[in-house]
C-alpha positions in Angstrom: 17.0 6.6 -45.9 17.4 9.8 -43.5 20.6 11.5 -42.7 21.8 14.3 -40.5 22.1 17.7 -42.1 24.8 20.3 -41.4 22.8 21.8 -38.5 22.1 18.4 -36.9 18.4 18.2 -38.0 17.1 15.2 -39.8 17.1 15.5 -43.5 14.7 13.0 -45.5 15.0 12.3 -49.2 12.3 14.0 -51.3 9.8 11.0 -51.9 9.9 9.6 -48.2 7.0 10.0 -46.1 7.1 10.1 -42.3 5.0 7.2 -41.3 4.2 6.2 -37.7 4.4 8.1 -34.7 7.6 9.6 -32.6 8.7 7.8 -29.7 7.3 10.6 -27.5 3.7 10.1 -28.9 4.0 6.4 -28.4 5.3 6.8 -24.7 2.4 9.3 -24.2 -0.1 6.6 -25.3 1.4 3.9 -23.2 1.4 6.0 -20.2 -2.1 7.4 -20.8 -3.7 3.8 -21.2 -1.2 1.7 -19.3 0.4 -1.5 -20.5 0.9 -4.6 -18.6 3.8 -7.2 -19.1 3.3 -10.6 -17.4 5.9 -13.3 -17.4 6.8 -16.4 -15.4 10.1 -18.4 -15.1 10.2 -21.7 -14.0 13.3 -24.0 -13.5 12.5 -27.6 -13.0 14.8 -30.7 -12.7 13.4 -34.0 -13.2 9.9 -32.7 -12.7 10.9 -31.0 -9.5 10.3 -27.5 -9.4 13.5 -25.6 -8.1 12.8 -22.0 -8.8 9.8 -19.9 -9.8 10.1 -16.2 -10.6 6.8 -14.4 -11.6 7.3 -11.0 -13.3 4.6 -8.4 -13.4 5.3 -5.1 -14.9 2.8 -2.3 -15.3 3.8 0.8 -17.1 1.5 3.6 -16.6 1.4 7.3 -15.7 1.1 8.0 -12.0 -2.4 9.4 -12.7 -3.6 6.3 -14.4 -2.0 4.1 -11.7 -4.0 6.0 -9.1 -7.1 5.5 -11.1 -6.4 1.7 -10.9 -5.9 1.9 -7.1 -2.1 1.5 -7.2 -0.3 3.9 -5.0 2.2 1.9 -3.3 4.9 4.7 -3.6 3.0 7.0 -1.4 3.2 4.7 1.5 6.9 3.5 1.2 9.0 5.3 3.6 12.1 5.1 1.4 10.3 6.9 -1.4 7.8 9.2 0.4 8.7 11.8 3.1 5.2 11.7 4.4 5.2 8.1 4.9 8.7 8.4 6.6 7.2 10.9 8.8 4.3 8.7 9.8 6.6 5.8 10.5 9.0 7.9 12.8 5.7 9.2 14.5 4.6 5.6 15.0 8.0 4.5 16.4 7.8 7.6 18.8 4.3 6.5 20.1 5.6 2.9 20.6 8.5 4.3 22.6 6.4 6.5 24.9 4.0 3.5 25.3 6.9 1.2 26.0 8.1 3.7 28.8 4.7 4.2 30.3 4.4 0.3 30.6 7.8 -0.1 32.1 6.9 2.7 34.6 3.6 0.9 35.5 5.3 -2.3 35.9 7.8 -0.8 38.2 5.3 0.7 40.3 3.2 -2.6 40.5 6.4 -4.4 41.7 6.9 -1.9 44.3 3.3 -2.4 45.5 3.5 -6.0 45.4 6.9 -6.1 47.3 5.2 -3.7 50.0 2.2 -5.9 50.3 4.3 -9.0 50.7 6.4 -7.3 53.3 3.3 -6.4 55.2 1.9 -9.9 55.2 4.8 -12.4 55.6 2.4 -15.2 57.0 0.5 -15.3 53.7 0.9 -18.4 51.6 2.6 -18.0 48.4 0.9 -17.5 45.0 -0.7 -21.0 43.8 0.6 -22.7 47.1 -1.2 -24.8 49.7 -1.6 -24.2 53.3 0.7 -26.3 55.3 -2.2 -27.9 57.2 -5.8 -28.8 56.3 -8.7 -28.9 58.7 -8.9 -32.4 60.2 -5.2 -33.1 59.7 -2.3 -32.8 61.9 1.2 -31.6 60.9 2.5 -35.1 60.9 0.3 -36.3 58.3 -1.9 -38.3 60.4 -5.6 -37.8 61.2 -7.0 -36.4 64.4 -8.8 -38.8 66.5 
């Protein structure tokens, strides 16, 4: 059984061989190749599914994950300053577009008000004229 020596190093008894790999070697292999751990948790009561939790865990290096097409951290604004800048730029474009549309709407309302003021006898939108040809204003027919 190994024990710690006076200088803090691990001292092994004379006949003991070091077998296996170190934790660093194991971690390097896992990150290089990648490992997927999958699990589902289901809670049922009398054959009624109350809760389902699906767990998927991928342990891999960033380079290996990119090779597999996984790069969500590059597009998450809470993790990437580049993604955060893109979101802020998109929000600024949206504000400018909103302001442009509001100004255009205001100008169109003014134009409509001016047109309505210039032609007061025009019938309202979607309305009917008060009289039809061949009818009198009293609802009877000409005769």
